[in-house]
C-alpha positions in Angstrom: 18.6 -2.7 7.7 15.4 -2.0 5.8 12.6 0.2 7.1 9.4 1.1 5.9 7.6 3.8 8.1 3.9 4.4 7.3 2.0 7.5 8.3 -1.4 9.0 7.6 -4.1 6.6 9.2 -7.1 7.7 11.3 -10.8 8.1 11.5 -12.8 9.2 8.7 -16.6 9.5 7.9 -17.8 7.0 4.6 -17.2 9.1 1.8 -14.2 10.7 3.2 -10.4 10.6 2.0 -7.3 9.7 3.8 -3.7 9.8 2.4 -1.1 7.2 3.7 2.6 7.8 3.3 5.1 5.0 3.2 9.1 6.1 3.3 11.4 3.2 2.7 15.1 3.1 3.8 17.7 0.6 3.7 16.9 -0.7 0.2 17.7 0.2 -3.6 14.3 1.7 -4.3 14.2 0.8 -8.1 14.8 -2.9 -7.1 11.6 -3.4 -5.2 8.2 -3.1 -5.6 6.5 -1.1 -2.9 2.8 -2.2 -1.8 0.0 -1.6 0.2 -1.6 -4.7 2.1 -4.6 -4.1 4.5 -6.0 -6.5 7.0 -9.7 -6.4 8.5 -10.4 -7.7 11.8 -11.0 -11.5 11.3 -10.0 -11.4 7.5 -7.1 -12.2 5.8 -4.4 -9.9 4.3 -5.5 -8.0 0.9 -3.1 -6.5 -1.5 -4.7 -3.6 -2.7 -1.8 -1.6 -4.6 1.5 -2.0 -5.6 4.2 0.4 -7.3 7.5 -0.1 -8.9 9.7 2.8 -9.6 11.7 0.8 -12.4 9.2 0.8 -15.4 6.5 2.7 -13.4 4.2 -0.2 -13.0 1.1 0.4 -11.1 -1.3 -2.2 -10.0 -4.7 -2.1 -7.8 -7.1 -4.6 -6.5 -10.7 -4.7 -8.0 -11.8 -3.8 -4.5 -10.2 -0.4 -4.5 -9.4 0.5 -8.1 -11.1 4.0 -9.4 -11.1 5.0 -5.6 -7.4 4.6 -4.2 -4.6 6.0 -6.1 -0.8 5.1 -5.4 1.9 7.4 -6.4 5.5 8.0 -5.3 8.0 10.6 -4.9 11.2 8.6 -6.2 13.5 11.1 -4.9 12.5 10.7 -1.3 11.8 6.8 -1.7 8.2 7.5 -0.4 5.0 6.1 -2.0 1.3 7.4 -1.1 -1.9 5.8 -1.0 -4.8 8.4 -1.8 -8.0 6.9 -0.7 -11.1 8.6 -1.9 -14.7 7.8 -1.2 -13.8 5.8 1.7 -16.4 3.2 2.8 -17.0 1.3 6.1 -15.6 -1.9 4.6 -12.3 -0.1 4.1 -11.9 -0.4 7.7 -8.6 -2.1 8.3 -5.1 -2.1 9.5 -2.8 -0.9 6.4 0.6 -2.1 5.9 3.3 -0.8 3.7 5.3 -3.7 2.4 8.3 -4.2 0.0 9.5 -7.1 -2.2 12.0 -7.6 -4.8 11.0 -6.6 -8.3 11.8 -9.7 -10.6 9.7 -8.6 -13.7 7.3 -5.8 -14.8 4.6 -8.4 -13.3 6.0 -8.5 -9.8 3.7 -5.8 -8.5 0.4 -8.1 -9.9 2.0 -11.2 -8.2 2.4 -9.3 -4.8 -1.3 -8.2 -4.9 -2.6 -11.5 -5.7 -0.2 -13.1 -2.9 0.6 -10.5 -0.3 2.6 -12.7 2.0 5.3 -12.9 -0.4 6.3 -9.3 0.4 9.7 -9.5 2.3 9.5 -6.2 4.3 6.6 -4.9 6.3 6.0 -1.5 7.9 4.3 -1.3 11.4 0.9 -0.6 9.9 -1.5 2.5 10.3 -4.9 2.0 11.5 -8.1 3.3 9.0 -11.5 3.5 10.4 -14.5 4.6 8.1 -17.5 5.1 10.1 -20.8 5.0 8.5 
């Protein structure tokens, strides 16, 4: 049984930072792309970052590149999302998601089409106050 468990959300002022964590179990870490997807109220899901331990492929959405950093501790099957210089428009529910890694470009595909992720965590809320 695949499980993705997120932690680290909360309330922060604009310009502040948060770090989200996602620990995966029940899957072979190297065979999957692990990504972060967010959904703001009334908006569609947005894929924002992805990581594949097989090849170390990392991808970002333009909306967060240069402010967010995805990293991992492969030994712990854990992926992190360091979010810096947060803005009120970053307010959303953030989900960890996993999907099969088919090629080195799979991460980009999942960011563009986040609904294609296979497994999802329960989500964690991030609220950025102005």
